[in-house]
Structures are given as structure tokens and as C-alpha cells.
N, C-alpha and C positions, 0 to 999 in steps of 0.2 A: 458290664463295666470292665471289659477286658482291654479297653484302649486299642492300641495298634495291633495287639495280638488277637483281636476278635477274628473268628473265622471269616466273617464277611469281608474283611480287608486283606486277607492273606494273599489273594490273587494279585493285589496291587503291589506286593513286595515293597511296602513303605519302609523307608529308613527310620531308625530311632529318632524321634523328634518329640521333645518334652511338651512343647506347646500343643501339638496335634494330639498326643497321647492324653494329656490333661483334659482337653476339650472332649475327646471321644469318651473318656471315663465319666466326665460330668454329664454329658448327654445320655450315656447309658444309665446313670443314676436317675436322671429326670424321667426317662422312659420307664424305668422300674417303678418309681414312685407313682407315675401316672397309671400304670397297670394296677397297682395296689388300690388306688382311689377308685378306679373303674370297678374293680372287684368288690370294693366296700359298698358301692351304691347299688349293686344288683338287687338286694332284697327289697329296696324301696325305690326302684328306678322310676316309677310313675310319679314320685314326689320330689325327685331330684332334677327337675328340668333345667334350672339355671346352672347348676354344677355340671350336669351332663353336657349342656351346650357350650359352656366355657372350656371344658376339656377337649371336646371335639373341635372347637374353634381354634384352640392352640395347635391341634394336630393339622388342621387345615392350613393355618399360617405356616407351619413347617413345610407343608407340601408346596406352598407358594415359593418358599425359599428354594426348594429343590428345582422347581420350574425355572426360576431365575438363573440358577446355576446351569441348568441344561441349556438355556438360551445363550448364556454368556460363554460357557466353556465346552459344551457338547454333552453327549450322552454319557452317563456313568455306567458301571456294570449293571447287567440286567436286573438283579434283585432290587437295586435302588430305583430303577424306572418303575418297577412294580409298586414299590413303596409310595412313590409319587402319585401313581394312579389311585392307590388306596386312600391316600390322604386327601386328594383333591375331590375324588368322586365318593369315596366311602363316608367321609365326614358329613356332608349334607344328607346323605341317605340315612345315616345313623340318627341324626337329629330329627329327620322326618319320622323315622320309625318310633323313636322315643316319644315324640309328640302324639303320635297315634295311640301308643300305650297309655300315656297319661290321660288323653281325652276319653279313651274307653273306660279307664278306671274311674274317672270322674263321673261319667254318665252312669256307670254301674252303681257307684255309691249313691247317686241321686235316686235311682230306681229302688235300692234297698231302703232308703229313708222313706220313700212314698209307700212302700209295702208295709213298713212298720208304723204307718199312720202319722209320720212327720212330714211336713211340707218341704 
């Protein structure tokens, strides 16, 4: 939430701009909150499929925005190209991984129920 003063933007030598600084701080807060929610769902990740997919869907949508920017304006600094790759490729992979975790947990729960004499 450092705004224009964030080290990621220092190489761009951006001039003071209240609109840009405000938006950067807003998105910094959004990313921070998203991280907290991701951390919060870890203990029960196999039960949080809808929330997990929604969060990664938002990250994927942000990656689409980065790709549109690249197509319209050109390549940003290298770290942001990496972020785009992570958002576009990482989001679907994370969703697939969580689905496997949830499926494994569900089948494990059924096995335990059968072993305890419950159908």
C-alpha cells in the first residue's frame, strides 16, 4: 500500500500524481486483503472450493487486464510480465490443484465412514 513510492515502481520514476497514487494504494489494499483471506482458508481449503475459485478467478481477471495492457501499450517492466504469467497460468493450476485436494478429502471421508460401519 505504498502507492507510487512502492519499490516496484521506482524504476519508472513516476511523477507525483494523486489519482495514480490513490489507485495503487487501493489495489495494494485489495491484494493485502486477498492474501489474508487466502491464508484464512488454508486450514479448511478442501471445504472452501467456491471461495477459492472466486479468489483465483479475480486474480485471473486481473491477469487478463495485464494482457490487454500489453497488447495495447507494450511490455511493462519484467516483474509485471511475470505477474501476468502467474495470474494467467497459475490461477487455473491452483483451481485444479484445490479441486484435487477437495476430491481426495471427500473420498477419504467416505472411506472412513464405510470403515466405521456407516454407508
